[in-house]
N, C-alpha and C positions, 0 to 999 in steps of 0.2 A: 416844576419839580417832576422827575421821571415818574412814569406810571406805576413802577413797581413800589415806589415810596408811598404814593397816594393809596395804593390797594393793599400793600402788605406790610407797611411799617408798624412794628410793635415797639413802643417806647417803654422800656422797663426801668422802673425807678427802684433804687436800692437804698435801704436804710442801712447806713454805716454802723457797724458793731462798736460798742463802747471801747473795745480794746485798741481801736485805732481812730478814736473820735477826733483826734487832733488833725486828722487829714480831711475831715468833712468841711473843708473851707467853702466859702461862698462861691469860689470859682470851680468847684467840682461839678462835673457834668456826667450825667448818666446817658450812655450812648444808646441811640436807637438802633434796633436790630431787626432786620427783615424777618417776618414771621415765616415765610416760605423759603427754605434754602434751596441751593442749586447743587445738583449732583454732577461733577465734572471730573476731568482728567482723561488722559488717553485711554484708560482701561475702564471707563465708567460703565461700560456694557457688561463687565464682570461683577457688578455690584448691584444691590437693591437698596432703595431708600424709602423708608415708611415714616409717616409723622405719627407721633404719639401725643395723646391728650394728657391732661393733668392726672386723671384717675388711672392712667396706665403707667405713671412714673412714681407712684407712692407719694404724690403731692409735691413733687419737685418742680413742677411746671411743665409747660409744653416742651416737647423735644422730638427726637427722631431715633430711629434704629437703622444703622447702616450694616448691611450684611455683605461681606466680601466672599463671593463664591469661588473665585479663582485668584491666586496671588499674582500680581503684576510684577514688573521689574523694579519699580520704585514706590516708595511710600506715598508719593504725591500723584502717582498714576491714578488713584481713586481718591477724591476728596469731596467733602461737603462744604459749601461756601455760604456764609451769611453775609449779605451786603450791610454795610454800617452807614449811618446818616451824617457822620462827622469824621474829619481826619484828625491827625495828631501832629503836633509840632515837636521838633527835636528838643528834648529836655523835659517834655511832659512825663508825669508819672502816671502810669495806667495800671488797672487792676482788672482781673477777670475772675469769675467764679462760674462753675458748672458742676453738675453731678453726672457720674458715668458709671456704668457697670457692663460686664460681659454677660451675654445672654447665650452664646454658643461658641465655645472655643475648644471643642472636644479634642483637637489634635494637640493642645497644649497640656502639659502634665499638671499645671496649676489652674487650668480653666480660666486663664486670664486673657484679656484683649488689650490691643494697643491702639493709641491714636497719637498723632503728632499735632498739637494745637499751636496755632500762632495767629496773630493779626498781621496782615501784610497788604502790600500794594497788589492790585489785580493785574499789573502788567510790569514789564521791565522798568527799572532794575530790581523789582521785587523786594523793596525794603520791608523789614518785618520787625515785630517785637513780641513779647510775651511767648516766646518760642520755647516749647518744651514737649517732650514725648512723655506720655502717660501710660502706665500699666494698671489695669483695673480688673478686679475679680468679679464674682457673681453677685456681691452685695453693693448697693449704692455707695459710691465714694465721692466725698466732696473734694473738688479740685480747685485750688486757688493759687494765683500767681500774680506777681506785681513786677513791674520793670520800668526803667527810665528809657524813653524813646531816643534812639540814636540819631535818626534822620527823619525829616518831614515825611509824612504819608498823606497825600492830599485828599480832601473830600471828594467823593464821587469815584475814587479809585482805591477803595479800601474794603476789606472783608475779613471776617473772622473765619478761619479754615480748620477743619478737622481732617486729617489723612486717614485713609483706610486701606492703603496699598500694603497689606500684610498677609500672612498665610490665612487660610479660611477662618472666618470668625464672624460673630455678630456683636456690635457694640451699641449700646443706648446711651444717649446724652440728653440731658434735660436742664432747664433752668439757667441758660447762659445769661450772664450779665456782665457788662463792661462799663467801667467808670474811668473817667479822666479827671485826675486830681490836680492837674496843672503843674508847672515847674517847681513850685515851692515845697511840695510834699516830699516826704522821705519814704521810698519804697520799702525800707527795712521795718517800718513801723505798721505796715499793712499786713493783713492776714495772708499767710502763704503756707501751702501744704508742706509738711515736713517730709523728709526723705527717710525711707527705711528700706531694707533689703533682707531677704531670708538668709538667716545665718549670721546676723550681726551680734547676736546675744553673746555675752562674754564667755559663757561655757558651752558654746556650740560644738557638738561632737566632731564636725569636720575639721575645725581648727586644731583640736587636740591631735587628731589623726595626721594632719598635715604637719604639725611640729615634729611628730615622731618620724615622719618620712624624711623630713629635712635632716634629722640626726642620722638616719640611715643612708640617704643617698647623696648628701652634699658634704659630708664629713668623711674623713679618713684618718688612719692612724699609722705612724711609721717609727721604727726605732732609729734614733740618731746616735751613733757611736762615736765618741770623741777619742781620738788616738793621736799619739805622737808621730814624729816622722818615721820611727822604726815600727809603727803599727801596734805599739803597746797601748792598752786602754788607759784613759785618764779618769780615775774616779773623782767624785765630788766637784766636777766642773760645772760652772754656771752656764746654762743654755738659754738664751732669750731668742724666741721665734716670733716674727711679726709678719702677718699676711700682707703681701705687697700687691698682689693681683689675684682676684677670684678667677677660677676657672669659668664660672657662669659669667655671661656678658650682661652688664647692666649699662645700657646706652640711652642716648637721646639724640633727636634730630637737630641739626644746626643750619643756619642760613649762611651758605658760602657767599651769597651776594652781599649781604649786610656786612659780613666780616671783612671782605675785600675792601669795601667802601670805608670801613672804620678800623683798618688794621693797625695803624700807628697811633690811634686815639687812646686815651685812658680807658674808655669803654671797650674798645677792641681787645686791649691787653687783659682786661678783667674777664671778658668773654672767654678768652683762651685759658686764662688761669683756673677759673671755676670749672671749666670743661674737663681739663686734665686732673683736677683735684678730686672731682666727685664721680667720674664715670671711667669705665675701662673699655667702652665701645661708642661709636658715634655713626650717625647716619647723615648723609647729605640730602637735605630736605627737597630742594628743587633743581639745583644747578646741573644735575646729571640727567634731567628729563630732556626728552628729544628736542623740544623747542628752545630750551635754555642752551643746551649743547651746541646746537646749530648756530645760535645767535652769538654766543660768547663762551666758547669752551675754556678760555683762560681763567674764567671765574672758578669753576670746579677744579682746575688743575693747580692753581695757586694754593687752595685750601688743602687739597689732597697731598701736595708736596709737603707742606707742613706737617700735616697729620702723620704721613709715612715716615718722614726723616727725623721728626723732633718729638714724637710722642710714641707710646706703645699701646695706643688705642686701636682696637679692632674696628675696620672701616666698612660700612654698610652702604653699598651703592644702590641708589633708587632713581630710576627704574629703566630697564632696557626696552621692553615692549608692553604697550598699553594697546590691546588689540581692538580698539573701538574708535568710532569717529569723534566722540566728545573730547578725547584726550589726544587725537591725532592732530598735532598743531604745528606741523612743519610750515614753512613759509609758502609752500605751493600745495598745501593739503587738498583743497577743493579740486583744482585741475588734475591733480595726480589720482585722487579717488575717482573722478569721472573717467579718466583714461584707463584706469585699472578694470572698469567694467567690461572693456573689450580686451584688455591685455593684462591679466592678473599677474603675469610673470614680471611686469614692470614694477609693480608694488612690491612683490616678493623680493626682488633684487634690491629695492630701495631700502627695505627693512634690513636685509642682510648687510648692506654697506654701512648702514648706520650702527648696527651692532659692532661690526668690525672696527669702525672708527673709534668708538668709545672704548672698546675692550682693548685695543692695541695701545690706545694713548694712556690708559690707566693701569696697564699690565703690571702685576706685581705690587700694586698699591692697594687694591680693594680686596678685602677677605670675604665679603658676602655680597651677593647680587640678587636683587629682586629681578628675576629674568622675565617673568610674565606677571602682570599685575591686573587683577579684577576682571577676569574673563567672563564672569556671570553677567555683568552689567555692560562691559565693553567688549562687544563681540562681533561687530560688523566685518572686520578684517578677517576674523576666523571663518565666518559664514562664507565669505568670498574665496578665501584661499584654501580652506579645508581644515578639519580638526588636526590633521597630521602636522600642521605648522607648530603646534605646541611641542611636539617632539623635536621637530627641526630646530626651533629656537633654542631649546635647552642643549641640544647637542652642539649647536654653534657656539653657545656661551662656554661650554666645556672646552672646546677646542682652542678658544682664545684666552680663557681664564681657567687653566687646568687645576689650579689649587684652591679656587674659591668655592665656597659653599653657595649652591644655587637653590633659589627659593621660588615657589609659587606663593603669591601673596594676595590676600583678599579681605574684604570687609564684611561686616554683618554676620560673621561666623560666630563671634562672641557677643556682639551687640543685639539689639531688639530683644533684650532679656534672655538671649541665647536660645530663642525659640524659632528661629528661621530654619526649619528643618529642610526645606526645599533647597535652599541655598547651600546649606551644609552638605546635603547629599550630592549636589552638583559638583562642589569642589572635591569631595571624596572620590567620586566617580571620575572626574577629570584627571586627578593625580594618579589614581590607580591605573586608568587606561593608559595614560602617558608613560608611566613607568613600565608597565607590561610591554609597551612598544619600544622601550629602549631610551626613554628620556631620563637623564641623570638628575632627577629632582631629589636634592639632598634634604630639604626641609620644606615645611609649609608655614608661611607667615600668617598668623591670625591677628589681623588688625584689631585694634581695641579702642576704636572711636565709639565709646559706649553711650555718649550723650547723658540723658538723665535716666536711662534704663540700666540701673546697676544690677547687672547679671549676678545672681547668687553664686558665691564661690563653689558650692557643690556642683552646680550646673556647668560652671567653667571647667571643672575637673573632668566631668562626664564627657563634655565636648572634646577635650584634649585626649582622653582615653580613646574615643572613636577615631580621631585622626592618627593617633599613634599606632593604630592597628596596620597602617600602611608601611610600617618599618621606616618611618622618616622622623627626623627631629622636628620639634615644634619651637617656633619663635613667636613670642608675643610682641607684635610690632605696633607702632603708632598709637600708643596709649594716651587717651585723655577722656575726661568725663566733664559733664556740666556741673559747675560749682554753685548749687543753689544753697546748700547748707555746708559751710566749710568744715564743720566737725565731722559730719557724716561722710563728706568727700575724703578727708583725711583717713578716717577709719576704713572706709571701703578700699582705698588705695592700699592700705596696709594689709587688709585681708586678701585682696586680689594678688598681691605680691607673695604673701605667705602661700597661698594656694598654688601658683604657678611654680614657685621655687621648689615646692615640695614634690612636683611631678618629675620623675626621672627622665621623661622624654623632652622636657623643655630645656633649652640651652640659652635663651635670651629674653630679657624684658626690656623694651625700648619705649621711652616716652616720646611724644611728638612735639612738645612745646617746651623749649628751653628757658628763654628769657622773655618776660612780657614786654620789654621795651622795644623789641624788634618786631617786624611785621610777621607775627606768627599766627598760626591757625586759630587758636583759642587762648588769648592772653591770660584769662582767668584760670586756665588749666596748666599754665606754665610752672615749672619747678621753682623758678625765681621771679620775684616782682621786680619792678623797675629799679628799686634801690638795692637789689640783690639780697633782699630778705627772702626767707623761704615762704612759699605759699603752701596751701594744704597738701598738694601732691608731693612737693618737695620735702615738707616736714616728715611725711610718712616714709619717703624714700631714704632720706639721710638717716633717720632713726634706725631703720632696718640695715641698710647696707654699710653705713659708716659706724654703726654702734653694735647692734645685736648680732649682725652676721659678720663680725670681725674676729680674728683670732690674734691674741697677744699673750703668749705663754712664757712664764719664766720657770725653768726646770733645773734639775741637778742630776748629774749622772750617777749611777749606781757603782758598785764595785767593779763591774765589768765595763765601766765607762759608757753605759747606755742610758739615754733619756728617751722616753716615748712621747712623741708629739702627736696629739689628736686635735684636729682643727678643720676649718673649711678647706675644701680642695682648692689648690691654686699654688702661686708662687710666694716663697717666703724669703725674707732676709733673716738669716740666723747669726746671732753673735755668741761667740764662745769665749768665756774668761776662765782660765785654769787656776787652781789654788796657788800656784806660784807666780801668777800675774801675767801669763802669756795670753794673747788675745788673737782671734781670727774671725773674719767675716766670710759667710757662705751663702750661696743662692741654692735653695732647696725647693723642689717641686713636690707637693703633697698630692697624690693620686690614689687610685685603687691599687697600684702596685706597692705593696708594703715591704719590699726588700730593704733591708737595713742600709743606711748611708753612712759612710765614714766621713767624719769632719776631722780633717788633719790639722793639728796645731804645730806649728814649727817651734 
């Protein structure tokens, strides 16, 4: 047995609570946890780790205080690791409990601190379970989580890990226990912390205000005047107006690779049908990324050709430039990068050529482009070639895609409970500096991979307010959340959509997981389950977009032949039936231009 186990192993025995007594089977094992943790990560020198006694944790057991002095690039750049004395088998049901509180998070409005807890393998391929980010306030919070293990994590290569790579904070954790209940247990019967978020109460003032803004900013009114061929008004005509397409983009990302492989199958046909039935915008998830494009451009082009010719969906291209090494995945990435150290112009020309190749091949098909993606975390290429490359790349995109909306897109601006002020300021400054230097940045994409940190809607609105100061549109991109409590996940999705739809600067809400049966990022966060039933995010989306945010008005013209249509901005199919039985069908656009429209009936 290794020395650390002989000297530092603390076996914690947990008595199961009666509420989940059925899981305390004879094969349940309480996992031994090393008493002395390890402070690790590439930025460990920017943190302090102190051990806490039981009398320092209000009786919650031995623990630690982790103080983050300087925020690193990643949550895992600072982490506390507890080695475990046993591994897990695929199918095992495991449960963890610990207590946590914030001790110093003054830069956060709510005085909360964050940690991402998981049990994982200590080396590649880093299998993990019990994965969840926690937000805790100044009072002790009991944190419980259960999960079924997906893949084996072998003994001797397993640790419980707490991330600390966040803005300056101090978090205390105590009383960690881990129990393996074996493969026959049901994780749903084990104690698990419920999810709540600020502003979820039914009478929350922010929601009332948001609904009022939706009425103000997302609706319009227009006089429809029914006239005969000679221009004479037709009184008492029936006018039926149905919204056919929202002005606002409600989109989702799809897999062009999966679709191409399954094009003529029943699943492939259903995939396309549900897409066009439920959304008015679409993103290509992977096939336009550099490595995919270089390897098989026909995958993206076939899907784009169908989308462009046979649907009216607005198409979002993702992504032209990822300016860092982690995502620089060309076939010759390593030798190219090494050569660029002596000849940066070689790399600059290679990126220019790639952009030109993609933009010319897709010209006229793509409405929105993520031109630069995630420059806060992916930045080695910028450091080598210079900050001016941001301006250059946007100008080059405008040259070859003159009508497209050009976006700077980044994550963790809404995530991490919306409190990553350093990154928010970085993106704000980057966009402002680039636009001032001539970069045609039309919009900022706020990625919404929120995990289990359900950012309060009011905070989301405040973040959008800040970026909207730059006089750019805002797009909510790549939305997904961890589905721990399906009811709360559905409610949060609804509230988030209400919040962003109410903000006049926002033009798009885009989900990142479409159908769980495909190789998608987070299957549990997909709109549709394997059988095409709606999952929590999908239920919230459909209830709003297909029901509450629809307009179907049946009107009658007055003596002047006028009927006033008020509804959500967008395109309408308008059917007119005159008292003497004449009919006509019209395409009408409802916008802020409230000039009367004549509907001529022959």
